[in-house]
N, C-alpha and C positions, 0 to 999 in steps of 0.2 A: 325344265330338266330337274329331276329329283336329286337331292343331295345325299350322298352316302355318309350318313351320320357316324357310323362306327369308324370309317376310315378317317374322318376329320377329328374325331375324338382321340384316336391313336396318334395323330399328328400333333395335337395339342399336348397330350401326355408326354410324347417324346420331346417336344419343345420345353416342357416344364423340367424334365430330367436334364436336358442339355443346359438350360439356364442355371439350374442348381449347381451343376458341375462347374460351369464357368464362374459362378459366384465364389465357389469354394477355392478355385485356383487363383483368384485375384491376388491374394497376399503373396503367393509364390511368384507371380509375374512381377509384382512390385520389387520383391527381393532380387529377382534375376535382373531387372532393369537397373537396380542399384549396383549390382556386382559388375555389370557390363558397361556402365557409363562412368564418366568422371563425376566427382561430387558437384561441380558447378552445373553440369548438364542435368543431373538427377534432381537437384533442388529446383531448377527452372521448370521441370516437367511435373514435379510432385503435386502441385496444386491442381493442374489439369488432370492428372492421374486420379487423384482422390475425388475430384468432381465427377469424372466419368464413372468411376466405380460406385459412388453413392447414387448417382442417377440410375445406373443399371440395377442396383439393389431395390430402389424405390419402384422402378418399373416392374420388376419381378413381383414385389408385394402387391402392386396395383392390379396386375393381371391375375395372379394365382391365389391371392389371399383376401385383401381388403381393398375396397375402392377408395383410393387416396384422392382422386380427382373429383372435386365438387364443382361441377360446371352448370348445374341447373338449380333453380329455386327448390325443387323437390328434394334434391340431394342435401341442400343446406337445412331444410326443414327436418329431414330425417335425422341428421346429426344433432341438431338442437333438441329434438324431441327425445331421442333415445340415448344421447350422450355417447355415441360410438359410431364408427364407420360401418357402412354397408359391407356385406360379404360380396366379393367380386363376382360378377355375372359368370365369368368363365369357370370359377370354382364351383358355382352352383351347377353349371352344365356338366362338369366333369363328375361331380358327386352323383348327379341324377342319371349320368350316362346318356344324355340326350341334349342335342343342340336346339 
């Protein structure tokens, strides 16, 4: 069954826009959480909140900008040789407009 590349590229681009928007509103959600909860509740959730937000930002970078995950020897060799992270595969696909 053939894959409709253009359709899937549009889905990934929409996902990138949605992810960017969600990352931008994270500080507002944290402020809202602070305003709606007691100081004790807020402090107990703050570490979890920051951890989840940092993880989300790293995942966004990993998918749409640079490959942060180094899970093969080839990935490690690339980083050691060129002293930088690889460009994410999805970013290459979106730039080339081809999956």
